PyMOL Python script that loads the backbone (N, CA, C, O; Angstrom):
from pymol import cmd

cmd.read_pdbstr("""\
ATOM      1  N   MET A   1      45.599 123.839  46.937  1.00  0.00           N
ATOM      2  CA  MET A   1      44.837 122.621  46.811  1.00  0.00           C
ATOM      3  C   MET A   1      45.138 122.006  45.456  1.00  0.00           C
ATOM      4  O   MET A   1      45.533 122.701  44.519  1.00  0.00           O
ATOM      5  N   SER A   2      44.949 120.708  45.362  1.00  0.00           N
ATOM      6  CA  SER A   2      45.276 119.989  44.139  1.00  0.00           C
ATOM      7  C   SER A   2      44.038 119.718  43.294  1.00  0.00           C
ATOM      8  O   SER A   2      42.927 119.572  43.805  1.00  0.00           O
ATOM      9  N   THR A   3      44.265 119.655  41.987  1.00  0.00           N
ATOM     10  CA  THR A   3      43.213 119.242  41.052  1.00  0.00           C
ATOM     11  C   THR A   3      43.109 117.723  40.999  1.00  0.00           C
ATOM     12  O   THR A   3      42.150 117.175  40.454  1.00  0.00           O
ATOM     13  N   GLY A   4      44.111 117.042  41.574  1.00  0.00           N
ATOM     14  CA  GLY A   4      44.188 115.593  41.470  1.00  0.00           C
ATOM     15  C   GLY A   4      45.050 115.147  40.302  1.00  0.00           C
ATOM     16  O   GLY A   4      45.298 113.954  40.126  1.00  0.00           O
ATOM     17  N   VAL A   5      45.510 116.110  39.499  1.00  0.00           N
ATOM     18  CA  VAL A   5      46.365 115.832  38.346  1.00  0.00           C
ATOM     19  C   VAL A   5      47.628 116.679  38.502  1.00  0.00           C
ATOM     20  O   VAL A   5      47.599 117.882  38.241  1.00  0.00           O
ATOM     21  N   PRO A   6      48.746 116.059  38.929  1.00  0.00           N
ATOM     22  CA  PRO A   6      49.958 116.835  39.214  1.00  0.00           C
ATOM     23  C   PRO A   6      50.413 117.749  38.071  1.00  0.00           C
ATOM     24  O   PRO A   6      50.812 118.885  38.327  1.00  0.00           O
ATOM     25  N   ASP A   7      50.365 117.291  36.833  1.00  0.00           N
ATOM     26  CA  ASP A   7      50.789 118.140  35.714  1.00  0.00           C
ATOM     27  C   ASP A   7      49.886 119.357  35.556  1.00  0.00           C
ATOM     28  O   ASP A   7      50.363 120.445  35.234  1.00  0.00           O
ATOM     29  N   LEU A   8      48.598 119.184  35.777  1.00  0.00           N
ATOM     30  CA  LEU A   8      47.671 120.319  35.710  1.00  0.00           C
ATOM     31  C   LEU A   8      47.938 121.286  36.858  1.00  0.00           C
ATOM     32  O   LEU A   8      47.901 122.502  36.667  1.00  0.00           O
ATOM     33  N   ASP A   9      48.208 120.752  38.055  1.00  0.00           N
ATOM     34  CA  ASP A   9      48.556 121.616  39.186  1.00  0.00           C
ATOM     35  C   ASP A   9      49.773 122.470  38.863  1.00  0.00           C
ATOM     36  O   ASP A   9      49.796 123.661  39.171  1.00  0.00           O
ATOM     37  N   ASP A  10      50.790 121.863  38.242  1.00  0.00           N
ATOM     38  CA  ASP A  10      51.990 122.608  37.856  1.00  0.00           C
ATOM     39  C   ASP A  10      51.653 123.709  36.856  1.00  0.00           C
ATOM     40  O   ASP A  10      52.199 124.809  36.936  1.00  0.00           O
ATOM     41  N   LEU A  11      50.763 123.422  35.921  1.00  0.00           N
ATOM     42  CA  LEU A  11      50.400 124.367  34.877  1.00  0.00           C
ATOM     43  C   LEU A  11      49.637 125.574  35.426  1.00  0.00           C
ATOM     44  O   LEU A  11      49.930 126.714  35.066  1.00  0.00           O
ATOM     45  N   ILE A  12      48.652 125.319  36.304  1.00  0.00           N
ATOM     46  CA  ILE A  12      47.798 126.414  36.790  1.00  0.00           C
ATOM     47  C   ILE A  12      48.123 126.855  38.210  1.00  0.00           C
ATOM     48  O   ILE A  12      47.503 127.783  38.730  1.00  0.00           O
ATOM     49  N   GLY A  13      49.087 126.197  38.836  1.00  0.00           N
ATOM     50  CA  GLY A  13      49.449 126.580  40.195  1.00  0.00           C
ATOM     51  C   GLY A  13      48.494 126.040  41.245  1.00  0.00           C
ATOM     52  O   GLY A  13      48.400 126.594  42.340  1.00  0.00           O
ATOM     53  N   GLY A  14      47.785 124.967  40.924  1.00  0.00           N
ATOM     54  CA  GLY A  14      46.834 124.391  41.878  1.00  0.00           C
ATOM     55  C   GLY A  14      45.554 125.203  41.922  1.00  0.00           C
ATOM     56  O   GLY A  14      45.299 126.045  41.061  1.00  0.00           O
ATOM     57  N   LEU A  15      44.765 124.936  42.931  1.00  0.00           N
ATOM     58  CA  LEU A  15      43.480 125.617  43.103  1.00  0.00           C
ATOM     59  C   LEU A  15      43.469 126.402  44.408  1.00  0.00           C
ATOM     60  O   LEU A  15      44.232 126.110  45.330  1.00  0.00           O
ATOM     61  N   VAL A  16      42.613 127.379  44.472  1.00  0.00           N
ATOM     62  CA  VAL A  16      42.374 128.145  45.683  1.00  0.00           C
ATOM     63  C   VAL A  16      40.974 127.790  46.157  1.00  0.00           C
ATOM     64  O   VAL A  16      40.053 127.678  45.347  1.00  0.00           O
ATOM     65  N   GLN A  17      40.805 127.611  47.464  1.00  0.00           N
ATOM     66  CA  GLN A  17      39.496 127.264  47.976  1.00  0.00           C
ATOM     67  C   GLN A  17      38.457 128.274  47.487  1.00  0.00           C
ATOM     68  O   GLN A  17      38.653 129.487  47.574  1.00  0.00           O
ATOM     69  N   GLY A  18      37.353 127.743  46.973  1.00  0.00           N
ATOM     70  CA  GLY A  18      36.292 128.584  46.432  1.00  0.00           C
ATOM     71  C   GLY A  18      36.319 128.674  44.915  1.00  0.00           C
ATOM     72  O   GLY A  18      35.374 129.179  44.309  1.00  0.00           O
ATOM     73  N   ASP A  19      37.404 128.185  44.285  1.00  0.00           N
ATOM     74  CA  ASP A  19      37.457 128.166  42.823  1.00  0.00           C
ATOM     75  C   ASP A  19      36.313 127.322  42.283  1.00  0.00           C
ATOM     76  O   ASP A  19      35.971 126.287  42.855  1.00  0.00           O
ATOM     77  N   ASN A  20      35.735 127.759  41.202  1.00  0.00           N
ATOM     78  CA  ASN A  20      34.755 126.962  40.474  1.00  0.00           C
ATOM     79  C   ASN A  20      35.488 126.331  39.304  1.00  0.00           C
ATOM     80  O   ASN A  20      36.225 127.007  38.585  1.00  0.00           O
ATOM     81  N   VAL A  21      35.286 125.040  39.115  1.00  0.00           N
ATOM     82  CA  VAL A  21      35.993 124.320  38.063  1.00  0.00           C
ATOM     83  C   VAL A  21      34.975 123.750  37.092  1.00  0.00           C
ATOM     84  O   VAL A  21      34.037 123.059  37.490  1.00  0.00           O
ATOM     85  N   VAL A  22      35.170 124.048  35.810  1.00  0.00           N
ATOM     86  CA  VAL A  22      34.312 123.528  34.756  1.00  0.00           C
ATOM     87  C   VAL A  22      35.210 122.860  33.731  1.00  0.00           C
ATOM     88  O   VAL A  22      36.119 123.493  33.193  1.00  0.00           O
ATOM     89  N   TRP A  23      34.962 121.581  33.458  1.00  0.00           N
ATOM     90  CA  TRP A  23      35.716 120.855  32.439  1.00  0.00           C
ATOM     91  C   TRP A  23      34.874 120.861  31.166  1.00  0.00           C
ATOM     92  O   TRP A  23      33.695 120.506  31.200  1.00  0.00           O
ATOM     93  N   SER A  24      35.465 121.257  30.059  1.00  0.00           N
ATOM     94  CA  SER A  24      34.757 121.270  28.784  1.00  0.00           C
ATOM     95  C   SER A  24      35.716 120.849  27.681  1.00  0.00           C
ATOM     96  O   SER A  24      36.768 121.456  27.483  1.00  0.00           O
ATOM     97  N   HIS A  25      35.333 119.806  26.975  1.00  0.00           N
ATOM     98  CA  HIS A  25      36.168 119.305  25.886  1.00  0.00           C
ATOM     99  C   HIS A  25      35.317 118.379  25.036  1.00  0.00           C
ATOM    100  O   HIS A  25      34.342 117.810  25.527  1.00  0.00           O
ATOM    101  N   ASP A  26      35.671 118.220  23.773  1.00  0.00           N
ATOM    102  CA  ASP A  26      34.931 117.325  22.887  1.00  0.00           C
ATOM    103  C   ASP A  26      35.131 115.854  23.240  1.00  0.00           C
ATOM    104  O   ASP A  26      34.274 115.022  22.940  1.00  0.00           O
ATOM    105  N   ASP A  27      36.253 115.529  23.872  1.00  0.00           N
ATOM    106  CA  ASP A  27      36.564 114.142  24.237  1.00  0.00           C
ATOM    107  C   ASP A  27      35.996 113.862  25.633  1.00  0.00           C
ATOM    108  O   ASP A  27      36.606 114.211  26.644  1.00  0.00           O
ATOM    109  N   VAL A  28      34.834 113.236  25.670  1.00  0.00           N
ATOM    110  CA  VAL A  28      34.130 112.987  26.930  1.00  0.00           C
ATOM    111  C   VAL A  28      34.967 112.136  27.881  1.00  0.00           C
ATOM    112  O   VAL A  28      34.944 112.361  29.091  1.00  0.00           O
ATOM    113  N   GLU A  29      35.697 111.171  27.355  1.00  0.00           N
ATOM    114  CA  GLU A  29      36.525 110.312  28.207  1.00  0.00           C
ATOM    115  C   GLU A  29      37.670 111.097  28.844  1.00  0.00           C
ATOM    116  O   GLU A  29      38.042 110.824  29.986  1.00  0.00           O
ATOM    117  N   LEU A  30      38.226 112.056  28.131  1.00  0.00           N
ATOM    118  CA  LEU A  30      39.270 112.900  28.699  1.00  0.00           C
ATOM    119  C   LEU A  30      38.717 113.714  29.857  1.00  0.00           C
ATOM    120  O   LEU A  30      39.338 113.797  30.916  1.00  0.00           O
ATOM    121  N   VAL A  31      37.557 114.311  29.657  1.00  0.00           N
ATOM    122  CA  VAL A  31      36.921 115.084  30.719  1.00  0.00           C
ATOM    123  C   VAL A  31      36.646 114.181  31.917  1.00  0.00           C
ATOM    124  O   VAL A  31      36.844 114.588  33.062  1.00  0.00           O
ATOM    125  N   ARG A  32      36.197 112.973  31.659  1.00  0.00           N
ATOM    126  CA  ARG A  32      35.887 112.033  32.744  1.00  0.00           C
ATOM    127  C   ARG A  32      37.128 111.728  33.589  1.00  0.00           C
ATOM    128  O   ARG A  32      37.030 111.617  34.811  1.00  0.00           O
ATOM    129  N   LEU A  33      38.288 111.592  32.952  1.00  0.00           N
ATOM    130  CA  LEU A  33      39.530 111.353  33.697  1.00  0.00           C
ATOM    131  C   LEU A  33      39.831 112.503  34.649  1.00  0.00           C
ATOM    132  O   LEU A  33      40.212 112.279  35.798  1.00  0.00           O
ATOM    133  N   PHE A  34      39.662 113.728  34.175  1.00  0.00           N
ATOM    134  CA  PHE A  34      39.890 114.893  35.029  1.00  0.00           C
ATOM    135  C   PHE A  34      38.849 114.971  36.149  1.00  0.00           C
ATOM    136  O   PHE A  34      39.189 115.266  37.295  1.00  0.00           O
ATOM    137  N   GLU A  35      37.598 114.710  35.819  1.00  0.00           N
ATOM    138  CA  GLU A  35      36.547 114.715  36.843  1.00  0.00           C
ATOM    139  C   GLU A  35      36.848 113.702  37.939  1.00  0.00           C
ATOM    140  O   GLU A  35      36.765 114.012  39.127  1.00  0.00           O
ATOM    141  N   ASP A  36      37.197 112.490  37.526  1.00  0.00           N
ATOM    142  CA  ASP A  36      37.486 111.431  38.495  1.00  0.00           C
ATOM    143  C   ASP A  36      38.630 111.829  39.426  1.00  0.00           C
ATOM    144  O   ASP A  36      38.528 111.682  40.644  1.00  0.00           O
ATOM    145  N   ALA A  37      39.720 112.335  38.842  1.00  0.00           N
ATOM    146  CA  ALA A  37      40.881 112.724  39.647  1.00  0.00           C
ATOM    147  C   ALA A  37      40.525 113.871  40.591  1.00  0.00           C
ATOM    148  O   ALA A  37      40.906 113.861  41.761  1.00  0.00           O
ATOM    149  N   PHE A  38      39.801 114.847  40.080  1.00  0.00           N
ATOM    150  CA  PHE A  38      39.425 116.018  40.880  1.00  0.00           C
ATOM    151  C   PHE A  38      38.529 115.626  42.055  1.00  0.00           C
ATOM    152  O   PHE A  38      38.771 116.039  43.189  1.00  0.00           O
ATOM    153  N   LEU A  39      37.502 114.834  41.784  1.00  0.00           N
ATOM    154  CA  LEU A  39      36.597 114.435  42.854  1.00  0.00           C
ATOM    155  C   LEU A  39      37.267 113.490  43.840  1.00  0.00           C
ATOM    156  O   LEU A  39      37.022 113.592  45.042  1.00  0.00           O
ATOM    157  N   GLU A  40      38.096 112.583  43.372  1.00  0.00           N
ATOM    158  CA  GLU A  40      38.820 111.687  44.286  1.00  0.00           C
ATOM    159  C   GLU A  40      39.719 112.485  45.221  1.00  0.00           C
ATOM    160  O   GLU A  40      39.818 112.171  46.408  1.00  0.00           O
ATOM    161  N   GLU A  41      40.370 113.507  44.697  1.00  0.00           N
ATOM    162  CA  GLU A  41      41.213 114.371  45.533  1.00  0.00           C
ATOM    163  C   GLU A  41      40.386 115.023  46.631  1.00  0.00           C
ATOM    164  O   GLU A  41      40.787 115.023  47.795  1.00  0.00           O
ATOM    165  N   GLY A  42      39.241 115.574  46.271  1.00  0.00           N
ATOM    166  CA  GLY A  42      38.376 116.206  47.262  1.00  0.00           C
ATOM    167  C   GLY A  42      37.856 115.221  48.285  1.00  0.00           C
ATOM    168  O   GLY A  42      37.830 115.521  49.479  1.00  0.00           O
ATOM    169  N   LEU A  43      37.444 114.052  47.835  1.00  0.00           N
ATOM    170  CA  LEU A  43      36.931 113.037  48.753  1.00  0.00           C
ATOM    171  C   LEU A  43      38.011 112.572  49.720  1.00  0.00           C
ATOM    172  O   LEU A  43      37.736 112.377  50.904  1.00  0.00           O
ATOM    173  N   GLN A  44      39.234 112.392  49.235  1.00  0.00           N
ATOM    174  CA  GLN A  44      40.335 111.971  50.102  1.00  0.00           C
ATOM    175  C   GLN A  44      40.643 113.027  51.155  1.00  0.00           C
ATOM    176  O   GLN A  44      41.071 112.695  52.261  1.00  0.00           O
ATOM    177  N   ARG A  45      40.431 114.285  50.823  1.00  0.00           N
ATOM    178  CA  ARG A  45      40.677 115.383  51.768  1.00  0.00           C
ATOM    179  C   ARG A  45      39.491 115.627  52.694  1.00  0.00           C
ATOM    180  O   ARG A  45      39.571 116.448  53.608  1.00  0.00           O
ATOM    181  N   GLY A  46      38.394 114.914  52.458  1.00  0.00           N
ATOM    182  CA  GLY A  46      37.206 115.108  53.281  1.00  0.00           C
ATOM    183  C   GLY A  46      36.437 116.371  52.950  1.00  0.00           C
ATOM    184  O   GLY A  46      35.655 116.861  53.764  1.00  0.00           O
ATOM    185  N   GLU A  47      36.656 116.897  51.757  1.00  0.00           N
ATOM    186  CA  GLU A  47      35.983 118.124  51.317  1.00  0.00           C
ATOM    187  C   GLU A  47      34.591 117.800  50.791  1.00  0.00           C
ATOM    188  O   GLU A  47      34.368 116.707  50.270  1.00  0.00           O
ATOM    189  N   PRO A  48      33.651 118.732  50.920  1.00  0.00           N
ATOM    190  CA  PRO A  48      32.343 118.515  50.297  1.00  0.00           C
ATOM    191  C   PRO A  48      32.488 118.565  48.780  1.00  0.00           C
ATOM    192  O   PRO A  48      33.120 119.477  48.248  1.00  0.00           O
ATOM    193  N   CYS A  49      31.911 117.599  48.087  1.00  0.00           N
ATOM    194  CA  CYS A  49      32.029 117.514  46.635  1.00  0.00           C
ATOM    195  C   CYS A  49      30.645 117.551  46.009  1.00  0.00           C
ATOM    196  O   CYS A  49      29.733 116.841  46.433  1.00  0.00           O
ATOM    197  N   HIS A  50      30.507 118.391  44.993  1.00  0.00           N
ATOM    198  CA  HIS A  50      29.249 118.551  44.268  1.00  0.00           C
ATOM    199  C   HIS A  50      29.500 118.316  42.786  1.00  0.00           C
ATOM    200  O   HIS A  50      30.551 118.674  42.254  1.00  0.00           O
ATOM    201  N   TYR A  51      28.521 117.712  42.133  1.00  0.00           N
ATOM    202  CA  TYR A  51      28.632 117.423  40.706  1.00  0.00           C
ATOM    203  C   TYR A  51      27.339 117.880  40.045  1.00  0.00           C
ATOM    204  O   TYR A  51      26.255 117.436  40.423  1.00  0.00           O
ATOM    205  N   VAL A  52      27.448 118.764  39.061  1.00  0.00           N
ATOM    206  CA  VAL A  52      26.284 119.222  38.306  1.00  0.00           C
ATOM    207  C   VAL A  52      26.264 118.447  36.995  1.00  0.00           C
ATOM    208  O   VAL A  52      27.190 118.552  36.192  1.00  0.00           O
ATOM    209  N   THR A  53      25.211 117.673  36.782  1.00  0.00           N
ATOM    210  CA  THR A  53      25.119 116.887  35.551  1.00  0.00           C
ATOM    211  C   THR A  53      24.126 117.524  34.592  1.00  0.00           C
ATOM    212  O   THR A  53      23.019 117.905  34.973  1.00  0.00           O
ATOM    213  N   THR A  54      24.551 117.629  33.341  1.00  0.00           N
ATOM    214  CA  THR A  54      23.673 118.166  32.303  1.00  0.00           C
ATOM    215  C   THR A  54      23.313 117.101  31.278  1.00  0.00           C
ATOM    216  O   THR A  54      22.544 117.355  30.351  1.00  0.00           O
ATOM    217  N   SER A  55      23.877 115.896  31.450  1.00  0.00           N
ATOM    218  CA  SER A  55      23.606 114.856  30.458  1.00  0.00           C
ATOM    219  C   SER A  55      23.378 113.465  31.054  1.00  0.00           C
ATOM    220  O   SER A  55      22.601 112.687  30.499  1.00  0.00           O
ATOM    221  N   HIS A  56      24.023 113.139  32.150  1.00  0.00           N
ATOM    222  CA  HIS A  56      23.908 111.795  32.724  1.00  0.00           C
ATOM    223  C   HIS A  56      22.897 111.771  33.868  1.00  0.00           C
ATOM    224  O   HIS A  56      22.702 112.767  34.565  1.00  0.00           O
ATOM    225  N   ALA A  57      22.266 110.629  34.046  1.00  0.00           N
ATOM    226  CA  ALA A  57      21.317 110.469  35.150  1.00  0.00           C
ATOM    227  C   ALA A  57      22.063 110.586  36.483  1.00  0.00           C
ATOM    228  O   ALA A  57      23.167 110.057  36.616  1.00  0.00           O
ATOM    229  N   PRO A  58      21.480 111.266  37.463  1.00  0.00           N
ATOM    230  CA  PRO A  58      22.131 111.390  38.761  1.00  0.00           C
ATOM    231  C   PRO A  58      22.517 110.041  39.369  1.00  0.00           C
ATOM    232  O   PRO A  58      23.551 109.936  40.029  1.00  0.00           O
ATOM    233  N   ALA A  59      21.697 109.007  39.153  1.00  0.00           N
ATOM    234  CA  ALA A  59      22.013 107.681  39.699  1.00  0.00           C
ATOM    235  C   ALA A  59      23.319 107.158  39.110  1.00  0.00           C
ATOM    236  O   ALA A  59      24.088 106.493  39.804  1.00  0.00           O
ATOM    237  N   GLU A  60      23.575 107.451  37.841  1.00  0.00           N
ATOM    238  CA  GLU A  60      24.822 107.027  37.201  1.00  0.00           C
ATOM    239  C   GLU A  60      26.024 107.714  37.845  1.00  0.00           C
ATOM    240  O   GLU A  60      27.052 107.082  38.086  1.00  0.00           O
ATOM    241  N   ILE A  61      25.889 108.997  38.119  1.00  0.00           N
ATOM    242  CA  ILE A  61      26.967 109.754  38.756  1.00  0.00           C
ATOM    243  C   ILE A  61      27.177 109.256  40.180  1.00  0.00           C
ATOM    244  O   ILE A  61      28.316 109.076  40.613  1.00  0.00           O
ATOM    245  N   SER A  62      26.092 109.034  40.908  1.00  0.00           N
ATOM    246  CA  SER A  62      26.197 108.529  42.281  1.00  0.00           C
ATOM    247  C   SER A  62      26.863 107.160  42.319  1.00  0.00           C
ATOM    248  O   SER A  62      27.657 106.882  43.218  1.00  0.00           O
ATOM    249  N   ALA A  63      26.549 106.302  41.350  1.00  0.00           N
ATOM    250  CA  ALA A  63      27.168 104.975  41.294  1.00  0.00           C
ATOM    251  C   ALA A  63      28.665 105.097  41.019  1.00  0.00           C
ATOM    252  O   ALA A  63      29.454 104.274  41.484  1.00  0.00           O
ATOM    253  N   ARG A  64      29.046 106.104  40.279  1.00  0.00           N
ATOM    254  CA  ARG A  64      30.451 106.316  39.924  1.00  0.00           C
ATOM    255  C   ARG A  64      31.271 106.815  41.106  1.00  0.00           C
ATOM    256  O   ARG A  64      32.418 106.404  41.281  1.00  0.00           O
ATOM    257  N   PHE A  65      30.690 107.703  41.925  1.00  0.00           N
ATOM    258  CA  PHE A  65      31.452 108.359  42.989  1.00  0.00           C
ATOM    259  C   PHE A  65      31.014 108.005  44.400  1.00  0.00           C
ATOM    260  O   PHE A  65      31.744 108.283  45.351  1.00  0.00           O
ATOM    261  N   GLY A  66      29.858 107.407  44.561  1.00  0.00           N
ATOM    262  CA  GLY A  66      29.397 107.055  45.897  1.00  0.00           C
ATOM    263  C   GLY A  66      28.563 108.150  46.531  1.00  0.00           C
ATOM    264  O   GLY A  66      28.336 109.202  45.933  1.00  0.00           O
ATOM    265  N   PRO A  67      28.114 107.892  47.740  1.00  0.00           N
ATOM    266  CA  PRO A  67      27.154 108.783  48.384  1.00  0.00           C
ATOM    267  C   PRO A  67      27.736 110.097  48.905  1.00  0.00           C
ATOM    268  O   PRO A  67      26.981 110.971  49.330  1.00  0.00           O
ATOM    269  N   HIS A  68      29.049 110.254  48.883  1.00  0.00           N
ATOM    270  CA  HIS A  68      29.642 111.463  49.441  1.00  0.00           C
ATOM    271  C   HIS A  68      29.742 112.603  48.434  1.00  0.00           C
ATOM    272  O   HIS A  68      30.236 113.682  48.762  1.00  0.00           O
ATOM    273  N   VAL A  69      29.276 112.366  47.212  1.00  0.00           N
ATOM    274  CA  VAL A  69      29.244 113.424  46.191  1.00  0.00           C
ATOM    275  C   VAL A  69      27.779 113.804  45.990  1.00  0.00           C
ATOM    276  O   VAL A  69      26.953 112.968  45.624  1.00  0.00           O
ATOM    277  N   LEU A  70      27.469 115.079  46.233  1.00  0.00           N
ATOM    278  CA  LEU A  70      26.106 115.571  46.051  1.00  0.00           C
ATOM    279  C   LEU A  70      25.897 115.896  44.580  1.00  0.00           C
ATOM    280  O   LEU A  70      26.615 116.718  44.010  1.00  0.00           O
ATOM    281  N   VAL A  71      24.907 115.248  43.966  1.00  0.00           N
ATOM    282  CA  VAL A  71      24.661 115.403  42.532  1.00  0.00           C
ATOM    283  C   VAL A  71      23.471 116.333  42.314  1.00  0.00           C
ATOM    284  O   VAL A  71      22.398 116.121  42.879  1.00  0.00           O
ATOM    285  N   PHE A  72      23.666 117.358  41.495  1.00  0.00           N
ATOM    286  CA  PHE A  72      22.592 118.262  41.099  1.00  0.00           C
ATOM    287  C   PHE A  72      22.195 117.926  39.675  1.00  0.00           C
ATOM    288  O   PHE A  72      23.040 117.898  38.780  1.00  0.00           O
ATOM    289  N   ASP A  73      20.919 117.671  39.464  1.00  0.00           N
ATOM    290  CA  ASP A  73      20.411 117.319  38.150  1.00  0.00           C
ATOM    291  C   ASP A  73      20.027 118.580  37.394  1.00  0.00           C
ATOM    292  O   ASP A  73      19.022 119.218  37.708  1.00  0.00           O
ATOM    293  N   ALA A  74      20.836 118.941  36.388  1.00  0.00           N
ATOM    294  CA  ALA A  74      20.589 120.144  35.594  1.00  0.00           C
ATOM    295  C   ALA A  74      20.228 119.770  34.144  1.00  0.00           C
ATOM    296  O   ALA A  74      20.402 120.559  33.216  1.00  0.00           O
ATOM    297  N   ARG A  75      19.727 118.554  33.990  1.00  0.00           N
ATOM    298  CA  ARG A  75      19.313 118.140  32.649  1.00  0.00           C
ATOM    299  C   ARG A  75      18.036 118.869  32.250  1.00  0.00           C
ATOM    300  O   ARG A  75      17.256 119.282  33.108  1.00  0.00           O
ATOM    301  N   ALA A  76      17.831 119.023  30.966  1.00  0.00           N
ATOM    302  CA  ALA A  76      16.617 119.681  30.463  1.00  0.00           C
ATOM    303  C   ALA A  76      15.379 118.942  30.946  1.00  0.00           C
ATOM    304  O   ALA A  76      15.362 117.715  31.040  1.00  0.00           O
ATOM    305  N   GLY A  77      14.353 119.710  31.245  1.00  0.00           N
ATOM    306  CA  GLY A  77      13.079 119.114  31.631  1.00  0.00           C
ATOM    307  C   GLY A  77      12.981 118.879  33.075  1.00  0.00           C
ATOM    308  O   GLY A  77      11.961 118.379  33.551  1.00  0.00           O
TER     309      GLY A  77
END
""", "prot")
cmd.dss("prot")
cmd.show_as("cartoon", "prot")
cmd.util.cbc("prot")
cmd.orient("prot")
């Protein structure tokens, strides 16, 4: 399976179904590019897509990806 980023797929050999993927980096925009590519790949394949947010409002994430991405709100409180 693809991460949605061909160079990353070459580096890690793609993904195996059931892999958990966590993006972590100081550059939020860089992480966002990887998130977008990864989720778009899953959506194009018709795969179930889940997004755990620890900082952004779920409505913001839903507006970004649409109704086919299930958003879990893991923000404090």
